[in-house]
N, C-alpha and C positions, 0 to 999 in steps of 0.2 A: 861528701862536700855539698853544701847548698848552692843552688844555682844563683848566680849574681843577679838574675832578673827578679828573684823572689825577695831580695833584701829590702827594696823600698816598701813592698807590701807588708813585710814583717814589722818594719819600723812604724808604718801607719797603724797597724793593729795595736802596737805597744802604746802609741799616743792616745788612741781611743780608750784603751783600757785604763789609763791613768787620768783621763779627763774627769771633771766633776760630774756627778750624776744628774744634777739639776742646777739651773742658773739661779742667781739671787732674785727673789720675787720683786716685781716692779711695784710702784706705788699704786694703791687702789684708786687714787684720784688723779686722772690725767692732768699733766702739767705741773703737778705738785711734787715737792721734795720733802722727804721726812727730815725734820730738823731737830728731833730729840730721839736718841737711839735707845732710851730706856735703860742704859747701862752706866752712863756717866754724863757729865754736863758739858761735853764737847759742843762748842758753838753757843754756850750760854754763860751768863754771869749769875752765880747763885751762892749766896753766903752760907757756909755750912752751919752757922748758928741756927738757921731756920730750915734750910733746904736739904733734903736727902732723897734717895731713890729707894722705893719700896715696891716690889713686884712689878717692875717695869714702868712705874709712874714717878714723876717728881712730886714730892710731898712737902708742903710748907706748913710748919706748925711751930709756935713759940719763937724763941730767939729774938733778934733785933731787926731782921730784914723783912720787909713787906712785899718784896718783889724779886722774882727770878726773871731775867730779861735776856733777849738775844744780843749777841755780839754784833750782828748785822743790823743796819737800819732799813726800815721799810716805809715807803710812801703809799703807793697803791698796792694792795695785796689781797690774796685769798688765804684765810687761815681755817684749817679744819683740825679739830682736836676732840678728845674724849675726856670728860672730867666728872668729878663728884666731890662732895664734902664727906669726910670720914674722921671724926664725927662732925655734926653740924655745929652744935654748941652756940646756937643763935647767931650764926655767921653766914657768909655767902662767898661765892666765887667771884672772880673778876678778870677781865682781860683789859689791859691798859695799852693805849696806842696814841700816836701823833703827839707825844710829849717830849720833854727834855731828857736827854740821856743822863742817868744818874752818875754822880761822881764817886759815891761811897756805897759799895754793894751791901755793906752791913747796915746802913741806914739810908737807903735810896730816897731821894726827895720825891714826894708825890703831891702833897698839898702845894697849890700855886705853881705847879710845874707844867701846866698846860695839857695834862693828860685827859683823854676821854676814856670812859670805862663802860664796857658792856658786861652785864652780869648774866651768865648762863646758870641754869637752864630757863629761868623765868622771864628774862629779857628786860630787866630794869637797866637804866643808864645813869651815869653820874659824870659831872664836869669838875675837873681840877684846875681850871684857869683861875688866876687871881681876879679880884681881891679875896674871894671866899669860895670854897667848893660848895656844890649844890646839885640838886636834881637836874637832869638834862632832858628837856622836852623831846619826845620822839613819837613816831606813829606806831601803835600796836596793831598788828594785823591779825594775830591770834594769841590766845593765852598760852604762855609757855608752861612746861611741866613744873611742878613744885615738889616733886620727890627728889630732894636734894642729895640724898644718900645713895641714889642709884646712878649708874654710869649713863651719861647722855652724850651724843655726838653733836657738836656745834660747828656750824660754818659761818664765817664772817667774810663778807666781800666789801672791801673798803677802797674807795676811789679818792685819792688826795686832791686831785685837780677839781673834781666836782664837789668834794666835801661830803660824800655820801657813805652810808653804811647800810648794807642789807644783811640780815642775820636769820639763820634757820637753826632749829633744834630738832633732832631726830627726823629730819626730812620734811619739816613743816616750816615755812617762812613765817616769822613772828614779828620782826621789827624792821622799820625803815627809819633812817635818820638823815637829816639834811643840815649841814653846818651853815650858819647864817652868813659867814664871811669866808668862803672856801679859798679865795685867792690870797688871804692875809697870811704872811709869813714872819712878820716882825713884831707887831703889837702883842705883848704878852697876855693881854686880856681877851684877844680875839683869834690869835693865830692857830693854825694847825701846820705841823711840820713833819717831815720824814724822821723817824726815830725808831728805837727798839720796840719790839712787842714784849709786853710784860705779863707774866702770870702772877696774879695777886694772891697774897696771903693776908686775910683781913680778920682782925678780932681774935677770938679764942678757939675757933675750930681748926680743923686740919683740911687744907685744900690739896686735891690730887689732880694732876694733869698727865695724860699719856697720849700716844699715837698722834703726835703733833706734826702737821704737814703745812707747808707754805708754798704758794705760787706768787712770786713777785711780778708786778705789772701784769695782772691777769689778761688773757687774750679774749675772754668772753665775759660779757656782763650778764651772767646768769649764775644761779646757785646750783652747783652740780650735785649736791646731795638731795635736792628737791626733785621728786619724780612727778 
């Protein structure tokens, strides 16, 4: 017969033996939450005519949709992600932000919808405010990589109230942007507003994005991937 005093100890050993061997790994970026799990489009709106998941990355090619975008809206945010073109086919990547939420995932409105676009890894920018989309003037701090078929890590730090963007690729800050009317929220030709973050599929290439992390309302005004 077992001593009654040993029963709690036996129960404790049993609990330890059945506990997980290791905890779920935390985000590699303090304050950031992983918003794409690499398995499905939970938290995203992505039309299947264009968007699929290949080897843990969302892949946009062909179809009718130019954008996979978050279900959540973001004003000020930090976005860190890994991306490449595969293949390029005279195309480019793009992150769209501060624009109108699309109403049709199969044909999301981009032209004249107020989006700003940052293009990794080289650091070009584009403006989709009406009356016509156009190049977006910005400050180039360093020349971004032009090996578009290689994976690159990009960080974007966006402040809606100030209307600013700071961007780094592979740990090097390459771009500053200052919106000329940061407080405007109504005029469709000038405004910036909280909205979804969109991963762009542009032209005839294939765009791939993975390891996507977001910090809403960042606590620090610094790029955490830059050492």
